[in-house]
Each structure stands twice: as C-alpha cells, then as structure tokens.
N, C-alpha and C positions, 0 to 999 in steps of 0.2 A: 435288570437295571442297566441303563446305558450310561457310559462314562465319556466325558469330554476332557481331554488332556490339555491344560493351558500352556504347555510348552514341550515341543518335540522338534528336534533338529533334523527333520525329515528332508527339507529342501537342500540343506548342506550335504546330507548323505547322498541324495540324488545327484548333486553336482559333482561330488567326488567320484562316484561310481561311473558317471558318464565320461569322465576323463579317461577311464579305462575301457570305454566302448560299450558299456552295459546299457540295456534298455529296460523299461518297465520295472524300475527299482522298487516302487511301493508294492506292487503285486508280488515280486520275487522275495523281498526281504521283510516286509512289514505287515501286509494285509492279514496273513494267518494269525499273527500275534495279536493284532487289533481285534479280530473276531473272537479269538479265544478268551480275551480279557473283556469283551463287550465294550471296547473302546470305539465309539462311533465317530471319532474325529478329534480335532484339536486345533490349537494355534501351531501351524507348521512353519518352521523358522528357516529363513535364509541367514545363516551365520557366516560372517566373513572371518576366515582364519587369520590369526596374527602371524604374519610371516614377512620379514623385512625384504625377502628376495622376490616377493610377489607385488605386482601393481594392484593396489586396492580397487581402483575403478574398473580395471580389466577383469579382476576376479568377480566383482559385482555383476558385470555384464554376463559372465559365464554362469553365475548363480541364477540370474533371472532367466537367461535363455534355457538353462536346464529345467528350471521350474515350469516354465510355460510349455516346453516340449513334453514334459512328463504329464502335465494335465491334459493337453490336447490329445496325446497318444492313449490316454486311459480315461476318457471323459465319462465312461459308464460307471466308474467307481467314485468319482469326485462330485461333491456339491460345494462349490466355492462360495463362501458367504461374503457378499458384497453389500447387501442392503437389508433393511429390516424385513423380516419374513423369510429370508433365505434359510435361516437356521432350521426353522420348523419344517420347511419343505424337504430338506435333506433327511430329517428324521422319518418323515412319512415315506420317502422314497428309499430309505435304508441305504443311503450312500454315505461315504465319509464326509462329514461336515467339517470343512476346513476354512479357518480364517488364516489368510496368508500374512506372514509377519517377517520382520527384519530385526535381528538381534544386533543392535549397534549400528549407528549411522556414520561411522568413521569414513566410509568410502565416498560419501557425498561431499566431504570437505566442507566448504562454505557455500556450496551451490544448493540453495533450497528448492530450486526448480526440480531437483531429483524427487522431491515429495510428490509433485504433480505427476511425474512419470510413474512412480511406484503406484500411486493411486489408480491411474488409468490402466495399469497392468493388473489390478485386482488386489493389491496389498492394502490391508486395512488395520495394520498394527505395526508398531515399531518401538524399540527402546533406543535411547539416544547414544548409549555407550555399552560396551562390554568391558567393564572394569577399568578401561584406560581413560586418559585425558584426551579429548579431541576438540575440534573446532566448536562443538556444541555444548559439551557437558563433561562432567568428571565422574569416573567410575570409582569403585571401592578401592582400587589400587592407586588412585591418584592423590593429589594434594588435598587433605581434608578441609582446608580453608577455601578451596576452589570449588565452585558449583557450576551452574549454567552460565554460559557466556551470553552477551546480548543477542547474538545470533541464535543461540539455543532457545532463548525465550521467544524469538520470532518463530522458530521451528515448531515449538509446541502450540503456539497460537494458530499457526497455519494447519497443524494436524487436527486441532479441534474444529476449525472451520471446514476442513475437508470431510471430516467424519472418520478419523482414524483413532484407534485405541492407543493411548499412551501407556507405556510399561515402565515402571520404576525399578524393576529388578536389575541389579548390577550398578545402579547409581550409588554414589556416596551420600551421606546424610545431607550435606549442603545442597547437592543437586536435587535430592528428594524434596526438600522444603522449598527450593526454588520452583520446582514443578507444581507443588501444592499451591504456592502463593501466586502463581501466574496462569492458573487454569480455572475452569468453572465446571467442566463436565466430570463424570466418573473416570477414574484411571485405575490401573491394576498393577499389582506385583505378581507377575504370571508364575514365578517359580522361586519363592522365598519363604523361609520359615521364621519361627519366633526366636528372637535373640534371648528372651528370658529363659528358654529351655536349652538353647545351644548358642553360646557366645561366639558366633562366627561372623566375620565382617559382612558376609552376604545376607545375613538374616536381619529381620526388622525389629526395632524396638517396639514396646507397647504403644508409645506415642505415635509412631509411624503407622501402626496397625489401626489405631483409632482415627488417625487423619484420613486414611484410605476409606474407612467406613463412613466417616462424616461426609464424604463426597459420593457415597453410595457405590464405592468401588469394591474390588474383590482381591483376595490374596489366594494364589494357587500354591498349595503346600508341596514342597519339593522332596523327591525320594532319594536324592543324593545323600549317601550315608553320613558324610562329614557335616552336612547341614542339619541332620537329625540329632546327632550327638557327637561331642568330641571324645567321648568314652567308647572305645570299640565294642565293649560288652553291651552297650545300650543303643547300638545302631540297628534298631529292630523295626519291624512293621508296627508293632504296638507303640513304640515311641513316636513314629510318624503320626499315628492317630492322636497321640498326646498333643502334638503341635496343632492339629485341627481343633482339639478340645480347648486348648489355651486361647486360640483366636475366638472361638465361640464364647468363651467366658468373658472376653473383653468386649466384643462387638456383635455377637449373635451369629446365627447360622447363615443369614443373608449375605455375609461378606467373606465366606471361606469356600474354597473350591480345591481342585486337584491340578497341580502343575508339575507332573512327575519328573520331567527332564531326563527320561530314560535315554541313554546314549551308549549303551554297551555295544551297539552295532557299529560304532565308529572305530572300535579298537580291534583291528584284525589280528594283532599279536596276542590278544586275549589277556594282556597284563592288567587291563582295567575291567575285566568281566564281572568283578565283584564290587563295583562302585555303588550298588544299591543293596539294601538289606536282604537277607535270606528270606525267601517267600515273596519278595517284591523286586525280582531281578530285572523284569522287562514288562512290556505292555500286556503280555499274556497272563500275568499274575495280578492285574489291576483289581479284579473282583475281590481279592483278599481284603482290601480296604473296606469295601462295602460290607463284607461279612463281619469284619471287626467292629464297624460302626453299629451294625445290627446287634451284635453280641453285647455291646455296651448300652443297648436299650433305646437307640434312636429310632424314631418312627420312619416308615418308608418315605413319607412325604418330605421329611427333613433331609433324609439321605439323598433323595432325588435333587434337592437344591444344591447340595455339596457336589454331587456327581456330575451335573451338567446344567441345571436350571440357572444357577447364579451367573455363569459365563454367558448363557443364552440371554439373560437380562441385560448384561453389558452390551452385547451386540445389538439388541433391540433399542437400547438407549442412545448409544454413541453413533451407530451407523446411520447414514441418510436413508430416506424413503426410496 
C-alpha cells in the first residue's frame, strides 16, 4: 500500500541543511525512511521560520533557491506534480510524487505577484498563515475576531484561478469561514485533527470538517501527539486512527487522508524526538496506520482512498490540465 503524506517540512529541512553546505538532503536524510514506510511522496513544504532577526523575503528566496537546486540535482527521484495526470505518472515511474507547497504566505507581504512567481516555479499549494496574523489572514494564535483581509480574499481568488490548492490548517475559525465563503473549489486541511477528540486550537470542529467535505475537500490527519490527545497516556497510534474514524463518521471516507507532519528530523538536539506517538515516530513507521485500519476491518479499497487516492483526487480536481 502506497502512502501520500499531506504535510512534510522537507523543503524547510533542505534549506536549513544547505546553509551548512550540505547537498542531496532528501537522499541522505529522508529517502530511506520514505521507502521503509511505503511513503511515495507528499506535499513538501517550504516553511518560513519565525525569527525577528531574519528578513522574511530574503529567507523565502533562500528557501526557493534551495528547493529548486535540490530538485534539479536529484531529478531522478522526484516527480513534481504540476498538472492533472502528473500524480499517476509518478506512481507508475515509482518516483517521489511531490506537490510543492508553502506553509504561510507572510513573506509575500501585500505583493500578490509572488503567487505568480511561486506558480511558475512549480508550487501548487499554500496556506495563508502559520498561526500568526499577517497581511492576508489570521492564524490560530491571532485575534479570534480577525479573519481574512480584503487582500487575503484577493489572494485565495487568485490561487483558485491559477490552480493552486488552498490549505486551511493553521487558520483561525474566522479565517476558515472567510475562505469557505469566498471560494468555490475543493480546499484542504492538510494536517489537522478533530477537535471533538482533542480540544486543541489547531484542530477542526465538526462543523469545519463538514464544510470541507461539502466542498469535496480533504482533511489530512496529523501525527503530532498533542493534536491527537491532551492526555499523554492517550497519545497513541490507535488514538490517531480514532481521529480518522471520527471524520469518517461525519463525512465519509472520501474526505479523510494522512497529513503526518513528521518533523523529528528538524531537532538536532533530540529534545523533540518524541513529538509523535510510539510506533509512529517518523515516516518509516507509516505502514502502522495501514495495518491498524485493516485490523479494524476496513477494506483495502477504502484504505487506499485514505492512504493516497483522496489527495490524488484533489490534485486532479484543482490543478490545471
């Protein structure tokens, strides 16, 4: 069973390691884990670190330069998904199927021309914010009464016209509903869980889950243990699957997927090596979810939808020909 991970901070990791002069980062640090876990790709994210000492736009340039360099230097392992049909070609060729994404558009400020640039460089996904308030939107750490700005509404309309996937993970509820009310195509929550099972600000209410499904979108369930449960004794692989089942109970299998958000590789001091449940520590353990779903009686055809086909459908629906 192949698995597509709806959220992986790979391009951020590439950019950080290139600052230290490293090359071929995906091959060196990630490829073996992907293969061990049958992870055949994902939405690989360029995440802009929040650091007041750094220039956001300059850091974004470094992220993009590092990403393009990594892809061109290792073209034999990447299938970059840009148009309808690209996803399936990568499966056939057994390459890493990658949708290039940006987590938070803080760096573009009020310049929506950046969206054209990102698109031309192959990016087909973006979230407007990473928890913070910015020129476009409001994240979960921002003012709960503030949502999208008028410019943010322009941004999501432009993204839809270009054929980019809009991601609502990290937005606050006001921004979420602003996105829902000002778009027409499917959108996703790439790495968010069910608030009904874990009352964390990053998780989704049942109403939000139903809204995503009503637009034929997808929720990628997140392996970060604090989004699985606030009780440390219940931060388990099994509880992760409970989130999958809760979403299925609300909206059906068509609208749930996997968005692991594995990022243990970002913490060189090892203090955060246990951010995910035991048995689901990194991409090499991803098949544990497939086995647990099978143990609970799910048919292979339905597991395949959760594992990769639902995200594949989003790509085939939102991206241009």
